[in-house]
C-alpha positions in Angstrom: 0.0 0.0 0.0 1.2 3.5 -0.8 0.3 6.2 1.7 0.4 10.0 1.4 0.7 12.0 4.7 -0.4 15.6 5.3 0.1 17.4 8.6 -1.6 20.6 9.7 -0.9 22.3 13.0 1.5 22.1 15.9 4.6 20.2 16.7 2.5 17.6 18.4 0.7 16.9 15.1 4.1 16.7 13.4 5.2 14.1 16.0 1.9 12.2 15.6 2.3 12.1 11.8 5.8 10.7 12.2 4.4 8.0 14.4 1.8 7.2 11.8 4.6 7.0 9.2 6.7 4.6 11.3 3.8 2.4 12.1 2.6 2.3 8.5 6.1 1.5 7.2 6.5 -1.2 9.8 3.4 -2.9 8.4 4.8 -2.7 4.8 3.3 0.5 3.5 5.4 2.9 1.4 5.0 6.7 2.1 4.8 8.7 -1.2 5.2 12.4 -1.8 2.1 12.9 -4.1 -1.6 12.1 -3.6 -2.0 10.8 -7.1 0.5 8.0 -6.4 -1.2 6.9 -3.2 -3.8 4.3 -2.3 -4.5 6.1 1.0 -4.0 9.4 2.6 -3.8 10.3 6.3 -4.6 14.0 7.0 -3.6 15.0 10.5 -5.7 18.0 11.3 -5.6 21.0 13.7 -8.5 23.0 15.1 -6.8 25.9 16.8 -8.6 28.3 14.5 -11.5 28.3 12.0 -8.8 28.8 9.3 -7.1 25.6 10.4 -10.4 23.7 10.0 -10.9 25.3 6.6 -7.3 24.3 5.5 -8.0 20.7 6.4 -11.2 20.6 4.4 -9.4 22.2 1.5 -6.7 19.6 1.7 -9.2 16.8 1.7 -10.9 18.2 -1.4 -7.5 18.7 -3.2 -6.4 15.2 -2.5 -9.7 13.7 -3.7 -9.4 15.8 -6.9 -5.9 14.6 -7.5 -6.8 10.9 -6.9 -10.6 10.2 -6.8 -10.0 6.5 -5.8 -7.9 7.3 -2.8 -9.0 6.3 0.7 -8.7 9.3 3.1 -8.3 9.0 6.9 -8.8 12.2 8.8 -7.0 12.3 12.2 -6.1 14.9 14.8 -7.9 17.5 16.8 -10.3 18.7 14.2 -11.3 15.2 13.3 -12.1 14.5 16.9 -14.2 17.6 17.3 -15.9 17.6 13.9 -16.1 13.9 13.0 -19.7 14.2 11.6 -18.7 17.1 9.3 -15.8 15.2 7.9 -17.8 12.0 7.5 -20.3 13.9 5.4 -17.6 15.1 2.9 -17.4 13.2 -0.3 
């Protein structure tokens, strides 16, 4: 499986994304640098400001445009607080 990772927000999110990367690679996944090359995408979100939430939604739409077949996992603070909103996105 090829995975594309996106991180929004603080150093804690950067740390969490690195943990995701290590765990995914330990299970045989390959991390790629472009969404159109990936089977899945993990977007680690931030919710410090409304702008951060908007950036996360924009990133999701951009990834889906680049690769309509990609599976997207939304993680992080914004995902925890706004799970219903993210689940309603195409």
